C-alpha positions in Angstrom: 106.6 120.5 89.9 109.3 120.8 87.1 106.8 120.2 84.4 104.4 122.9 85.8 107.3 125.4 85.9 108.3 124.6 82.3 104.7 125.1 81.3 104.4 128.4 83.1 107.6 129.7 81.4 106.4 128.6 77.9 103.0 130.1 78.5 104.5 133.4 79.7 106.8 133.5 76.6 103.8 132.9 74.3 101.8 135.6 76.0 104.5 138.2 76.0 105.5 137.7 72.4 101.9 137.5 71.4 101.3 140.9 72.9 104.0 142.6 70.9 103.4 143.8 67.3 104.3 141.1 64.9 107.4 143.0 63.6 108.7 143.6 67.1 108.0 139.9 68.0 110.0 138.8 65.1 112.9 141.0 66.2 112.8 139.5 69.6 112.5 136.0 68.1 115.6 136.7 66.0 117.4 137.8 69.2 116.3 134.5 70.9 117.7 132.7 67.9 121.1 134.4 68.3 121.1 133.5 72.0 120.2 129.9 71.1 123.1 129.8 68.6 125.6 130.7 71.4 123.9 128.5 74.1 123.7 125.2 72.2 127.2 124.1 71.3 126.2 120.5 70.8 123.5 121.4 68.3 125.8 123.9 66.7 128.4 121.2 66.1 125.8 118.9 64.6 124.8 121.7 62.3 128.4 122.4 61.2 128.9 118.6 60.5 125.7 118.3 58.5 126.4 121.3 56.4 129.9 120.0 55.7 128.4 116.6 54.6 125.8 118.3 52.4 127.9 121.0 50.9 131.6 119.8 51.0 132.5 122.2 48.2 131.1 125.3 50.0 133.5 127.6 51.8 133.3 127.3 55.6 132.3 130.9 56.0 129.2 130.3 53.7 128.2 127.3 55.7 128.5 129.3 58.9 126.3 132.0 57.4 123.6 129.4 56.6 123.7 128.0 60.1 123.3 131.4 61.7 120.5 132.3 59.4 118.8 129.0 60.4 118.8 130.0 64.1 117.3 133.4 63.1 114.5 131.6 61.1 113.8 129.4 64.2 113.4 132.6 66.3 111.0 134.0 63.7 109.0 130.8 63.8 108.7 131.1 67.5 107.3 134.7 67.1 104.9 133.5 64.4 103.6 130.7 66.6 102.9 133.2 69.4 100.8 135.2 67.0 99.0 132.4 65.2 96.0 132.1 67.5 95.0 135.7 66.9 95.1 135.5 63.1 92.1 136.1 60.9 92.1 134.9 57.3 92.2 138.5 56.2 95.3 139.2 58.3 97.0 136.0 57.4 96.5 136.7 53.7 98.6 139.8 54.1 101.5 137.7 55.4 101.2 134.5 53.3 100.2 133.5 49.8 99.7 130.2 48.0 101.8 129.0 45.2 100.4 125.8 43.5 97.2 125.5 45.4 95.7 124.0 42.3 98.0 121.0 42.7 96.6 120.3 46.2 93.0 120.8 45.1 93.5 118.4 42.2 95.0 115.7 44.5 92.2 116.2 46.9 89.5 115.7 44.2 90.8 112.2 43.6 89.2 111.2 46.8 91.8 108.7 48.0 93.5 110.9 50.5 96.4 113.3 50.2 99.8 112.9 51.9 101.6 116.2 52.1 105.3 115.5 52.1 107.1 118.1 54.1 109.9 118.6 56.6 111.4 120.9 59.2 111.7 123.7 56.7 110.7 127.3 56.8 107.7 127.9 59.1 106.4 124.4 59.3 104.0 125.1 62.2 102.5 128.0 60.4 101.9 126.1 57.2 99.2 123.7 58.4 97.7 126.4 60.6 97.3 128.8 57.6 96.0 126.0 55.4 93.2 125.2 57.9 92.4 128.9 58.4 91.9 129.1 54.6 89.3 126.3 54.8 91.5 123.2 54.3 91.9 121.5 57.7 94.3 118.5 57.8 95.9 116.0 60.1 99.5 116.1 61.2 101.8 113.3 62.4 103.3 114.6 65.6 105.6 113.3 68.3 104.1 113.9 71.7 106.0 116.5 73.7 107.6 115.2 76.9 105.7 117.8 79.0 102.0 117.0 78.7 101.0 120.5 79.8 103.0 122.1 77.0 101.9 119.4 74.6 98.2 120.3 75.2 98.9 124.0 74.9 100.7 123.6 71.5 98.1 121.2 70.1 95.3 123.6 71.2 96.8 126.2 68.9 97.6 123.8 66.1 94.0 122.6 66.0 92.2 125.9 66.4 90.7 125.8 62.9 89.9 122.2 62.5 93.3 120.5 62.2 93.8 117.2 63.9 96.9 115.6 65.4 97.9 112.0 64.9 100.4 110.8 67.5 103.5 109.3 65.9 103.2 106.2 68.2 100.0 105.2 66.3 101.3 106.3 62.9 100.4 103.5 60.5 96.8 102.9 61.7 96.0 106.5 61.9 97.5 107.2 58.4 95.6 104.4 56.7 92.3 105.4 58.3 92.8 109.0 57.2 93.5 108.0 53.6 90.5 105.8 53.4 88.4 108.7 54.7 89.9 110.9 51.9 91.6 113.2 54.4 94.8 115.2 54.1 97.8 114.4 56.3 101.0 116.3 56.6 104.1 114.2 57.3 107.5 115.5 58.4 109.8 113.1 56.5 113.2 114.5 57.2 114.2 112.9 60.5 116.6 110.1 61.3 115.0 106.7 61.7 116.2 103.2 62.7 115.5 99.9 61.0 113.0 98.3 60.5 110.9 101.4 60.3 113.6 103.2 58.3 115.4 102.2 55.1 118.6 103.7 53.7 118.3 106.0 50.8 120.5 108.8 49.4 120.2 112.2 51.0 122.7 114.8 49.9 125.0 112.0 48.6 125.1 110.0 51.8 123.0 107.1 53.0 120.3 108.3 55.4 117.9 106.0 57.3 114.4 107.3 56.4 110.9 106.3 57.3 109.4 104.1 54.6 105.9 104.0 56.1 104.6 106.9 54.0 105.6 105.1 50.8 104.0 101.8 52.0 100.7 103.6 52.9 100.6 105.5 49.6 101.0 102.4 47.6 98.4 100.5 49.7 95.8 103.2 49.6 96.3 104.9 46.3 96.8 108.3 48.1 98.2 111.2 46.3 101.6 112.4 47.5 102.8 115.9 46.9 105.5 118.2 48.5 104.2 121.1 50.5 106.2 123.7 52.4 105.9 127.3 53.7 109.1 129.4 53.3 110.0 133.0 53.8 110.6 134.8 50.5 112.9 137.8 51.2 112.1 139.5 48.0 108.4 139.6 48.9 108.9 140.0 52.6 106.2 137.4 53.3 105.7 133.6 53.4 104.7 131.5 50.5 102.9 128.2 50.9 104.1 126.0 48.0 102.3 122.9 46.8 104.3 121.1 44.1 102.8 118.7 41.6 101.8 115.3 42.7 104.6 112.8 42.7 104.2 109.8 40.4 104.7 106.7 42.5 106.8 103.7 41.4 104.7 100.5 41.4 106.3 97.4 39.9 104.5 94.9 42.1 107.6 94.3 44.3 106.3 95.8 47.5 109.7 96.0 49.3 111.6 97.4 46.3 108.8 99.9 45.6 108.8 101.1 49.2 112.5 101.8 49.0 112.3 103.4 45.5 109.4 105.7 46.5 111.1 106.6 49.8 114.1 107.7 47.7 111.7 109.6 45.4 110.2 111.5 48.4 113.7 112.1 49.9 115.0 113.5 46.7 112.0 115.9 46.4 112.7 117.2 49.9 116.4 117.6 49.2 115.7 119.6 46.1 113.6 122.0 48.1 116.2 122.3 50.9 118.8 123.1 48.3 116.6 126.0 47.2 116.2 127.3 50.8 119.3 125.9 52.7 119.1 128.6 55.5 115.5 127.5 56.3 116.1 123.8 57.0 116.8 122.4 60.5 120.5 121.5 60.1 121.0 120.9 63.8 119.1 117.6 63.7 121.4 114.6 63.5 120.0 113.4 60.3 122.7 110.9 59.5 123.0 109.4 63.0 121.9 105.8 62.0 124.6 104.2 59.8 124.6 101.1 57.7 126.2 98.0 59.3 129.9 98.4 59.6 130.0 102.1 58.9 131.5 104.3 61.6 129.5 106.9 63.4 129.3 110.4 62.0 128.5 112.4 65.2 
């Protein structure tokens, strides 16, 4: 009964925001973001702590400004998600443009699969949707939502134009199969992990347990790895889907050392992007929760 009620509320929200003009929906989404900021003290505390760790030299007022802007961005993403299923390519092209599409196309031409290195930055749900709408369907590594009704609803929208979802619980096998088929897979690589799936690498000057599976699969299959992310550009008043040049993997023949070194390479690439758009990253995730042995908890 509870799951059905949750589904009904989510469906109603999607329908109501979807009926509003996009600008009005974004305004409502921003309002929802402000409410969420006030209503989620535990997440807010995690965000404050993370920003303090990442930018210790930054004035507290500036960190607070970033956190509030992040909640607004989340509200905007909710509004965009509600409108996605009605987008045509012509309409989407008015709202989004590519930057560096040639980098993606060059990686794809290699024919050994493409791993899009991304994170919870900007409008991450809209990025893969737009890419598929533009004729480039891809797979996404996702965590199943606890409510199967909502999970099905969300995935129906995600896959409307040929995208596929690869459940996180079958991560390695699905990823290897996709690379061998020459497919493209987007991987959110900015979440806290635990050993042995995660290894400790530097992220904003502090050890962060990070998934090493992407690095291992890339070395095993020869897949191209390049950062990709969709962010809001205030000066343009629209989104830009960036594809950065392919990363050159480290391959010394020492599989374990190379996995750690390339995981560091990927994490540094993500950090560089987050530093460019700090107000658009999900600071409320407890990214540094797993600590090396003997180190005290952060949260």
